[in-house]
C-alpha positions as CSV (number, residue, x, y, z in Angstrom):
1,X,3.5,-8.1,26.0
2,X,4.6,-4.2,25.5
3,X,8.1,-3.9,24.0
4,X,9.6,-3.1,27.3
5,X,8.6,-6.7,28.5
6,X,9.5,-8.2,25.2
7,X,13.4,-6.9,25.9
8,X,13.6,-8.1,29.5
9,X,12.1,-11.4,28.4
10,X,14.3,-12.2,25.8
11,X,16.7,-15.5,26.2
12,X,19.9,-13.1,25.8
13,X,20.1,-10.0,24.3
14,X,22.8,-8.9,21.9
15,X,22.5,-5.2,21.4
16,X,22.3,-4.3,17.5
17,X,21.8,-1.2,16.2
18,X,20.8,-1.1,12.4
19,X,20.9,2.0,10.2
20,X,20.0,-0.5,7.9
21,X,22.3,-0.4,4.6
22,X,20.5,-3.5,2.8
23,X,18.8,-1.6,0.0
24,X,18.5,-3.0,-3.2
25,X,18.5,0.8,-4.5
26,X,21.1,3.4,-3.5
27,X,19.4,7.0,-2.4
28,X,21.9,8.9,-4.6
29,X,20.8,12.9,-4.2
30,X,23.9,14.0,-6.0
31,X,23.5,12.2,-9.1
32,X,23.5,14.4,-12.0
33,X,19.8,14.2,-13.5
34,X,19.6,12.5,-17.2
35,X,20.1,14.5,-20.1
36,X,16.2,13.9,-20.7
37,X,13.3,14.6,-18.2
38,X,10.7,11.8,-18.0
39,X,7.4,13.4,-19.7
40,X,5.2,12.7,-16.8
41,X,1.3,12.8,-16.7
42,X,-0.9,11.8,-13.2
43,X,-4.6,10.4,-13.8
44,X,-6.4,11.0,-10.5
45,X,-5.6,14.3,-8.3
46,X,-7.0,13.1,-4.6
47,X,-5.0,12.7,-1.6
48,X,-2.6,10.3,-3.2
49,X,-1.8,12.0,-6.0
50,X,-1.4,15.5,-4.9
51,X,1.2,14.0,-2.2
52,X,2.9,11.1,-3.0
53,X,3.2,11.7,-6.6
54,X,3.0,15.5,-6.7
55,X,3.7,17.8,-4.2
56,X,6.6,15.3,-2.4
57,X,8.5,15.0,-6.0
58,X,8.6,18.7,-6.0
59,X,9.7,19.0,-3.0
60,X,12.5,16.4,-2.6
61,X,14.1,18.0,-5.9
62,X,12.6,15.4,-8.6
63,X,11.8,18.4,-10.9
64,X,15.0,18.3,-12.1
65,X,14.0,14.7,-13.7
66,X,10.1,15.0,-14.2
67,X,8.5,17.2,-16.4
68,X,4.6,17.6,-15.2
69,X,2.9,17.2,-18.5
70,X,-0.7,16.7,-17.8
71,X,-3.5,16.2,-15.2
72,X,-6.2,14.7,-15.3
73,X,-9.6,13.6,-13.0
74,X,-13.2,14.0,-13.3
75,X,-13.3,17.1,-10.7
76,X,-11.7,20.4,-12.1
77,X,-11.2,21.8,-8.4
78,X,-9.3,19.0,-7.5
79,X,-7.1,19.6,-10.6
80,X,-6.5,23.2,-10.2
81,X,-5.2,22.1,-6.1
82,X,-2.8,20.4,-7.9
83,X,-1.0,22.7,-10.1
84,X,-0.8,25.3,-7.2
85,X,0.3,22.4,-5.2
86,X,2.9,21.3,-7.4
87,X,4.0,24.7,-9.1
88,X,2.6,24.4,-12.0
89,X,0.1,26.5,-12.3
90,X,-0.1,25.8,-16.4
91,X,0.0,22.4,-16.8
92,X,-3.0,21.2,-18.7
93,X,-6.1,19.9,-16.8
94,X,-8.4,17.3,-18.6
95,X,-11.2,15.3,-17.6
96,X,-11.2,13.5,-20.6
97,X,-7.5,10.6,-19.9
98,X,-8.0,9.5,-23.9
99,X,-7.3,13.8,-25.0
100,X,-4.4,13.8,-22.5
101,X,-2.7,10.8,-23.8
102,X,-2.9,11.9,-27.2
103,X,-2.4,15.9,-26.5
104,X,0.4,15.5,-24.4
105,X,2.2,12.5,-25.2
106,X,3.8,11.6,-21.6
107,X,6.3,8.6,-21.0
108,X,4.8,7.6,-18.1
109,X,1.3,7.8,-17.0
110,X,1.1,7.6,-12.7
111,X,-2.7,6.0,-12.1
112,X,-3.6,7.2,-8.5
113,X,-7.1,7.0,-9.0
114,X,-10.1,4.7,-7.3
115,X,-8.8,1.2,-7.1
116,X,-11.6,-0.2,-9.2
117,X,-11.0,2.5,-12.4
118,X,-7.2,1.3,-12.8
119,X,-7.2,-1.0,-15.4
120,X,-8.8,1.4,-17.6
121,X,-6.3,3.8,-17.8
122,X,-3.2,1.0,-17.1
123,X,-4.5,-0.5,-20.5
124,X,-5.5,2.6,-22.5
125,X,-1.5,3.8,-21.4
126,X,-0.2,0.7,-22.5
127,X,-2.2,0.7,-25.9
128,X,-1.2,3.7,-26.3
129,X,2.9,2.8,-26.0
130,X,3.2,4.6,-22.6
131,X,4.6,3.2,-19.6
132,X,2.4,2.8,-16.4
133,X,3.3,3.1,-12.6
134,X,0.3,2.4,-11.1
135,X,-0.7,2.9,-6.8
136,X,-1.7,-0.5,-5.2
137,X,-3.6,-2.3,-5.9
138,X,-3.4,-2.9,-9.5
139,X,-6.9,-3.4,-10.1
140,X,-9.4,-4.8,-7.6
141,X,-10.8,-8.6,-9.6
142,X,-9.7,-11.0,-11.7
143,X,-11.4,-10.2,-14.9
144,X,-9.6,-6.3,-15.2
145,X,-6.3,-8.3,-14.1
146,X,-6.4,-10.0,-16.5
147,X,-6.8,-7.3,-19.0
148,X,-4.5,-5.9,-17.9
149,X,-2.1,-8.8,-18.1
150,X,-2.9,-9.2,-21.4
151,X,-2.4,-5.6,-22.2
152,X,1.3,-5.7,-20.5
153,X,2.2,-8.7,-22.9
154,X,1.1,-6.8,-26.4
155,X,1.9,-3.6,-25.7
156,X,5.4,-4.8,-24.5
157,X,5.6,-1.7,-22.2
158,X,6.6,-1.5,-18.5
159,X,4.1,-1.5,-15.2
160,X,5.5,-0.6,-12.1
161,X,3.2,-1.3,-8.8
162,X,4.3,1.1,-6.7
163,X,4.9,-1.6,-3.6
164,X,6.5,1.6,-0.9
165,X,6.9,-1.3,1.7
166,X,9.8,-3.4,0.2
167,X,11.9,-0.5,0.6
168,X,11.5,0.3,4.0
169,X,14.7,-0.2,6.4
170,X,12.2,-2.8,8.7
171,X,11.5,-4.7,6.1
172,X,14.0,-5.1,3.9
173,X,16.2,-6.2,7.3
174,X,13.7,-8.8,7.3
175,X,13.8,-9.9,4.0
176,X,18.1,-9.8,4.7
177,X,17.7,-12.1,7.6
178,X,15.3,-14.2,5.8
179,X,17.9,-14.7,2.4
180,X,20.9,-15.4,4.8
181,X,19.2,-18.6,6.1
182,X,18.9,-17.2,9.7
183,X,16.2,-19.3,10.7
184,X,16.9,-21.9,7.7
185,X,13.8,-23.0,5.6
186,X,10.6,-21.3,6.2
187,X,8.1,-23.7,7.4
188,X,5.1,-21.0,8.2
189,X,4.5,-17.3,9.1
190,X,2.0,-15.9,11.4
191,X,1.2,-11.8,10.2
192,X,-1.3,-10.1,11.8
193,X,-1.7,-6.3,10.7
194,X,-3.7,-3.8,13.4
195,X,-5.5,-0.4,11.9
196,X,-6.1,1.9,15.3
197,X,-9.4,3.8,15.0
198,X,-8.3,7.0,13.5
199,X,-6.5,5.7,10.3
200,X,-8.7,2.4,10.2
201,X,-12.2,4.3,10.6
202,X,-10.9,6.7,8.1
203,X,-11.1,3.6,5.2
204,X,-15.1,3.9,6.2
205,X,-14.9,7.4,6.0
206,X,-14.4,7.5,2.3
207,X,-15.0,5.9,-1.3
208,X,-13.1,2.9,0.2
209,X,-15.9,1.7,2.3
210,X,-17.7,0.2,-0.6
211,X,-16.3,-2.6,-2.6
212,X,-17.7,-1.7,-6.2
213,X,-14.7,1.1,-5.3
214,X,-12.1,-0.5,-3.6
215,X,-13.3,-4.3,-4.1
216,X,-13.2,-4.4,0.0
217,X,-9.6,-4.0,2.0
218,X,-8.0,-7.1,1.3
219,X,-7.8,-5.5,-2.1
220,X,-6.9,-1.8,-0.9
221,X,-4.7,-2.1,2.1
222,X,-4.1,-6.6,2.0
223,X,-1.9,-6.1,-1.2
224,X,0.7,-4.5,0.9
225,X,0.8,-7.3,3.4
226,X,0.4,-10.1,0.8
227,X,3.2,-8.8,-1.9
228,X,5.6,-8.2,1.5
229,X,4.9,-11.7,2.3
230,X,5.1,-12.9,-1.4
231,X,8.7,-11.0,-1.3
232,X,9.4,-12.3,2.4
233,X,8.9,-16.0,1.7
234,X,10.1,-15.9,-2.0
235,X,7.1,-17.7,-3.8
236,X,3.6,-17.3,-4.9
237,X,0.5,-18.4,-3.1
238,X,-0.9,-21.4,-4.4
239,X,-4.8,-21.5,-2.6
240,X,-6.0,-19.3,0.0
241,X,-8.9,-19.6,2.4
242,X,-10.7,-17.0,4.6
243,X,-13.6,-15.7,6.6
244,X,-14.5,-12.2,6.5
245,X,-17.2,-9.9,8.5
246,X,-18.5,-6.5,9.1
247,X,-19.7,-6.3,12.4
248,X,-18.4,-2.8,13.9
249,X,-18.8,0.0,11.2
250,X,-21.8,0.3,9.0
251,X,-25.0,-0.9,9.6
252,X,-23.4,-2.0,13.5
253,X,-23.3,1.4,14.7
254,X,-25.5,3.0,17.1
255,X,-26.3,6.4,15.4
256,X,-25.2,7.8,11.7
257,X,-25.4,10.8,9.6
258,X,-24.5,11.5,6.0
259,X,-21.2,13.2,7.0
260,X,-19.6,14.6,9.5
261,X,-20.2,18.4,9.6
262,X,-23.6,17.4,9.2
263,X,-24.2,15.4,11.1
264,X,-26.2,15.7,14.8
265,X,-24.3,13.3,16.8
266,X,-21.2,15.0,17.2
267,X,-20.9,15.4,20.5
268,X,-21.4,11.9,21.5
269,X,-20.1,9.9,18.3
270,X,-15.8,9.1,19.3
271,X,-15.5,8.9,15.3
272,X,-16.7,12.6,14.8
273,X,-13.5,13.8,12.7
274,X,-13.6,17.9,12.6
275,X,-12.3,18.0,8.8
276,X,-12.7,22.3,9.3
277,X,-9.8,21.8,11.3
278,X,-7.0,20.3,8.1
279,X,-7.0,23.4,6.3
280,X,-4.8,20.9,3.0
281,X,-8.0,18.7,3.0
282,X,-10.7,21.1,3.2
283,X,-8.9,22.7,0.3
284,X,-8.5,19.7,-1.9
285,X,-12.3,18.2,-0.9
286,X,-14.5,19.9,0.8
287,X,-14.6,23.2,-1.3
288,X,-14.6,21.1,-4.6
289,X,-17.6,18.9,-3.3
290,X,-19.6,21.6,-5.6
291,X,-18.2,19.2,-8.4
292,X,-19.3,15.4,-7.6
293,X,-20.8,15.4,-4.3
294,X,-17.9,13.6,-2.7
295,X,-17.5,13.6,1.3
296,X,-14.2,13.2,2.8
297,X,-15.9,13.1,6.0
298,X,-18.7,10.5,5.8
299,X,-20.1,8.5,8.4
300,X,-18.4,5.8,9.7
301,X,-21.5,3.9,10.1
302,X,-23.5,4.5,6.6
303,X,-26.3,1.3,6.3
304,X,-24.7,0.8,2.6
305,X,-21.1,0.4,3.6
306,X,-20.6,-3.2,2.2
307,X,-16.4,-4.2,3.1
308,X,-15.5,-6.2,5.4
309,X,-14.1,-4.7,8.7
310,X,-12.4,-7.8,9.9
311,X,-10.9,-10.5,8.1
312,X,-8.6,-13.6,8.4
313,X,-6.8,-15.3,5.7
314,X,-5.0,-18.8,5.6
315,X,-2.6,-19.3,2.6
316,X,-0.7,-22.2,1.3
317,X,2.5,-21.5,-1.5
318,X,4.0,-23.5,-4.0
319,X,7.0,-24.0,-1.8
320,X,4.5,-25.2,0.6
321,X,4.9,-22.3,3.4
322,X,1.5,-21.6,5.2
323,X,0.4,-18.2,6.4
324,X,-1.8,-17.5,9.2
325,X,-3.2,-13.9,8.2
326,X,-5.4,-10.9,10.0
327,X,-6.8,-8.0,9.5
328,X,-8.9,-6.3,12.3
329,X,-9.5,-2.2,11.3
330,X,-10.5,-1.0,15.2
331,X,-7.9,-1.6,17.0
332,X,-7.0,1.0,19.7
333,X,-3.3,1.0,18.2
334,X,-2.2,0.6,14.6
335,X,0.7,-1.3,13.2
336,X,1.8,-5.3,13.0
337,X,2.9,-8.7,14.5
338,X,5.3,-11.0,12.5
339,X,6.4,-14.5,13.0
340,X,8.8,-16.6,10.6
341,X,8.9,-20.4,11.8
342,X,12.1,-21.7,10.5
343,X,13.6,-25.3,10.7
344,X,16.2,-23.6,12.2
345,X,14.4,-20.9,14.3
346,X,11.9,-17.8,14.4
347,X,12.2,-14.3,13.2
348,X,9.8,-12.0,14.7
349,X,8.9,-8.5,15.5
350,X,5.7,-6.1,17.0
351,X,6.3,-3.0,15.0
352,X,3.8,-0.1,16.4
353,X,3.0,2.7,14.2
354,X,0.9,4.4,16.3
355,X,0.1,4.0,19.6
356,X,-1.5,5.5,22.7
357,X,2.1,5.4,25.4
358,X,5.5,6.5,24.7
359,X,8.1,4.0,24.4
360,X,11.8,5.0,25.2
361,X,13.6,2.5,23.0
362,X,15.2,3.3,19.9
363,X,15.0,1.8,16.4
364,X,12.3,-1.3,15.1
365,X,13.0,-4.4,17.3
366,X,13.6,-7.7,15.3
367,X,13.7,-10.7,17.6
368,X,16.2,-13.7,16.0
369,X,15.6,-17.0,18.3
370,X,17.6,-20.2,17.0
371,X,16.4,-23.5,17.7
372,X,18.5,-25.0,20.9
373,X,20.3,-21.4,21.3
374,X,20.0,-17.9,22.1
375,X,17.4,-14.7,21.7
376,X,19.0,-12.1,19.7
377,X,17.6,-8.2,19.2
378,X,18.6,-6.3,16.4
379,X,17.4,-2.5,16.3
380,X,16.3,-0.8,13.3
381,X,16.6,3.0,12.5
382,X,13.7,4.1,10.9
383,X,14.5,6.8,8.3
384,X,12.8,10.1,7.8
385,X,10.0,9.7,4.8
386,X,6.9,8.2,4.7
387,X,6.1,4.6,5.2
388,X,9.1,3.7,7.4
389,X,11.8,5.6,5.3
390,X,10.4,3.6,2.1
391,X,9.0,6.3,-0.2
392,X,12.1,8.1,-0.2
393,X,14.1,5.0,-1.7
394,X,10.9,4.0,-4.1
395,X,11.3,8.0,-5.3
396,X,15.1,7.5,-6.4
397,X,14.6,3.7,-7.7
398,X,11.9,5.6,-10.1
399,X,13.3,8.6,-11.2
400,X,17.2,8.8,-10.2
401,X,18.5,5.9,-9.7
402,X,16.4,3.0,-12.5
403,X,19.5,1.3,-14.3
404,X,21.1,0.3,-10.7
405,X,21.0,-3.6,-10.2
406,X,18.0,-4.5,-8.4
407,X,19.9,-6.9,-5.7
408,X,16.9,-7.4,-3.2
409,X,14.0,-7.8,-5.7
410,X,11.9,-5.0,-4.4
411,X,10.7,-3.3,-7.6
412,X,7.5,-4.7,-8.8
413,X,6.4,-5.3,-12.0
414,X,3.1,-6.8,-13.5
415,X,3.3,-10.2,-12.1
416,X,3.9,-9.0,-8.5
417,X,1.1,-6.6,-8.7
418,X,-1.1,-9.6,-10.0
419,X,0.0,-12.3,-7.1
420,X,-0.4,-9.3,-4.5
421,X,-4.2,-9.1,-5.5
422,X,-5.0,-12.2,-6.7
423,X,-4.5,-13.1,-2.6
424,X,-7.2,-10.7,-2.0
425,X,-9.5,-11.6,-4.5
426,X,-9.1,-15.3,-3.5
427,X,-9.5,-14.5,0.1
428,X,-13.0,-12.4,-0.7
429,X,-14.3,-15.0,-3.0
430,X,-13.5,-17.4,-0.1
431,X,-15.8,-15.6,2.5
432,X,-18.0,-15.1,0.1
433,X,-18.7,-19.1,-0.8
434,X,-17.3,-20.6,2.1
435,X,-14.9,-22.3,-0.1
436,X,-11.0,-22.3,-0.7
437,X,-10.2,-20.8,-3.7
438,X,-7.3,-21.5,-6.2
439,X,-4.7,-18.6,-7.6
440,X,-4.6,-20.6,-10.8
441,X,-7.9,-20.7,-11.5
442,X,-8.4,-16.8,-11.4
443,X,-6.1,-15.7,-14.8
444,X,-3.7,-17.3,-16.8
445,X,-1.0,-16.6,-14.7
446,X,0.4,-20.2,-13.1
447,X,1.6,-19.5,-9.4
448,X,5.3,-20.4,-8.7
């Protein structure tokens, strides 16, 4: 059902345009800088680090709040690119993380490396007495997760996991409605995420296509979604059962090459991507292949790809909420459908983040239907910035408004980071073994 039909067929539509004000952290662009700037170092100078945690902070005025004191990466070309991007040509660059910690003594380390190495840098930073901000997923298996939990406990330092979706207006509005008891007690959730043949395929071009690096998309991508579920539901996962397979990308493709630029099948492959048309990616990656041989435009049909491209997960929560979740990576459009079933009604949304058609309606739609009652449509106006407006609010919280009360519990620490990845780890184990997996069997954390 498209959005026009969705609106026309609702029992009764109460038009409600919401610019969304129920955010736990204010975005005070006029706030005065703190007396002492944060000494900020970054490890991992790839796409995410350079953009979200580098250039975007500079472009939006955060150099009044932070000092870039160190950049670390195994690729010296990418370090140099980030130096120019953040307008700090003399920022010290390091191939050795330990050396960077010792020499520049940062207050905070931002971890943006390949997922499977997050634990190494998080643990080292914590043991050096440094707070950590890490990209999701926090790490990729239960042993590495336990190492982070142990390091955080013995150091007493802070780990922040950057779940920016918590801060986006649409997801925050769902949280607000659920906490207000609009559908009574939540009993079950249907949550289905669709990655399109542009964004979804891109995971199979890059390092994410290998379990040893990403832990599978159940970790790299779904950790976003599992964290949202934990936050919305207000409980933690207890048991997980899952199915998954690779049947579209990888060895299933009709032809293949090493990477798009060198491929003989450019004229016939619908997944051919001309990287030369993207000046930024050419400068950040292609021009630095000479250092590490990493191709940003790898073939999506490489035979050694070993992650799943379709996944279906059943989750039971401590509070007995049941979740049916799926992730598809080759959809013609991108977005998600979600429905919360409760004792007093149903709350649902169909969010299309990228689609091949035009829609005149303004705002993201949420539909609230009461048992024995009528339907109401609530529209949330997307805000500027990545992830539906979540990125700038997350930045403001981390670097400007740290002391504001977290009224909606949007901040995520080591426990929240762990519970999101443990769901994905359990799902991966369940697919491999064909058996359900209890979350408490993975680490010392007990779900609650």
